[in-house]
C-alpha positions in Angstrom: 10.7 4.2 10.2 7.5 4.4 12.6 7.5 1.5 15.0 4.3 -0.7 14.5 4.1 -0.1 10.8 6.3 -2.4 8.5 6.9 -3.5 4.6 7.7 -6.4 3.2 9.5 -5.4 -0.2 10.8 -7.4 -3.2 8.7 -10.9 -2.7 7.1 -10.0 -5.9 6.2 -6.7 -7.8 4.5 -4.8 -5.1 4.6 -4.2 -0.8 2.7 -5.2 1.6 2.6 -3.2 4.9 1.7 -4.6 8.1 0.4 -2.2 10.9 0.4 -3.5 14.5 -2.7 -3.0 16.4 -3.5 -4.2 20.2 -5.4 -7.3 19.3 -3.2 -8.6 16.1 -2.1 -6.9 12.7 -3.5 -5.2 10.3 -2.7 -6.1 6.3 -2.4 -3.4 3.8 -2.3 -4.8 0.2 -1.6 -8.4 0.1 0.9 -8.6 -2.8 -0.3 -10.4 -6.3 -0.6 -13.8 -5.3 -1.5 -16.2 -2.4 1.8 -18.0 -2.3 4.3 -14.3 -1.9 1.7 -13.2 0.8 1.8 -16.1 2.7 5.6 -15.8 2.5 5.4 -12.2 3.6 3.2 -12.5 6.5 5.4 -15.5 7.9 8.7 -13.3 7.1 6.9 -10.7 9.2 6.2 -13.6 12.2 9.5 -14.6 12.3 10.8 -11.0 12.8 8.1 -9.4 14.9 5.9 -13.1 16.5 2.7 -14.9 15.6 0.2 -11.6 15.4 -3.0 -12.8 14.2 -4.3 -10.7 11.1 -7.4 -8.9 12.4 -8.4 -6.9 9.3 -7.2 -6.0 5.8 -7.2 -2.9 3.1 -7.0 -3.2 -0.4 -6.1 0.6 -1.1 -7.4 0.3 -5.1 -7.9 -2.2 -7.7 -5.0 -3.1 -9.5 -4.1 -7.1 -8.9 -1.1 -6.9 -7.3 -2.9 -5.0 -3.8 -5.3 -7.9 -3.8 -4.2 -10.8 -5.1 -2.7 -12.4 -2.5 -5.5 -12.0 0.1 -6.0 -15.7 0.8 -2.2 -16.1 2.0 -3.4 -14.3 4.8 -6.8 -14.7 5.8 -8.8 -17.5 5.5 -12.4 -18.0 4.1 -13.9 -19.1 7.3 -12.3 -15.9 9.3 -13.7 -13.7 6.9 -17.3 -15.1 6.4 -17.4 -15.5 9.8 -16.8 -11.9 10.5 -13.6 -12.4 12.4 -11.2 -10.7 9.6 -13.2 -8.0 8.0 -11.6 -6.6 4.1 -12.4 -3.1 3.4 -11.8 -1.0 0.5 -13.6 1.9 -1.4 -17.1 1.5 -2.3 -17.3 -0.2 -5.5 -14.0 -1.8 -5.4 -14.9 -5.2 -6.9 -16.8 -3.6 -9.9 -13.7 -1.4 -10.1 -11.3 -4.7 -10.2 -13.4 -6.9 -12.3 -14.0 -4.4 -15.0 -9.8 -3.1 -15.1 -9.2 -7.1 -15.9 -12.2 -7.5 -18.6 -11.4 -4.4 -20.4 -7.8 -3.9 -20.0 -6.6 -7.2 -19.2 -5.0 -8.5 -21.8 -3.1 -5.4 -22.5 -1.9 -5.3 -19.3 -0.8 -8.3 -19.1 1.3 -8.2 -22.7 2.7 -5.1 -20.9 3.7 -7.6 -17.6 5.0 -10.0 -19.2 7.8 -7.5 -20.8 8.2 -5.4 -17.4 7.7 -7.9 -14.9 8.5 -11.3 -16.0 4.9 -12.2 -15.7 5.2 -15.5 -17.9 7.4 -16.7 -15.0 5.2 -18.7 -12.8 3.8 -16.6 -9.9 1.6 -18.7 -7.7 -2.2 -18.3 -7.4 -3.6 -14.8 -7.9 -7.2 -14.7 -6.1 -9.9 -12.2 -5.1 -11.6 -12.5 -1.6 -14.6 -9.2 -1.5 -14.7 -6.8 0.5 -16.4 -7.0 4.1 -16.6 -3.5 4.6 -17.1 -0.7 1.7 -15.2 2.9 2.8 -18.0 5.7 0.9 -16.2 8.8 2.4 -13.6 10.6 3.2 -12.7 10.7 7.3 -15.2 7.8 7.0 -15.5 6.3 11.5 -18.2 3.5 10.9 -17.8 1.3 8.1 -20.7 0.0 6.4 -21.4 -3.7 5.5 -20.1 -4.4 1.9 -22.7 -5.4 -1.0 -20.5 -8.4 -1.6 -20.2 -11.5 -0.3 -16.9 -12.9 1.7 -16.1 -15.6 -0.5 -14.6 -15.8 -3.8 
């Protein structure tokens, strides 16, 4: 265990990591759906206090790592630049392409593996507002994509 870094597990098939900072908390991989992400943030706040979300990071383009974004940040906070969303350069293209090319097969597999036919909530994508383009990058460039859904 590391002080200031927490995970919420078991609300859906992925884990949400929360990293505490001086101004608030950064959410890494906001689960599959809006509802489970909101529940995870509520659980975290019940135990650690009502820290504001000050940033969000998508580690990669699988839906269980970005689908719950609106459960932890609002469109207004993203659009106003109060909550940057960071992902690797090309993230949106990969997320969309994966679901177009392999979506049907992944959905069928998930139905058997994870009970995906059960009601799971609202799955969305808030586009990253900052691109990560190289290892060790310190200043983050503005993403070419929009901050809206």
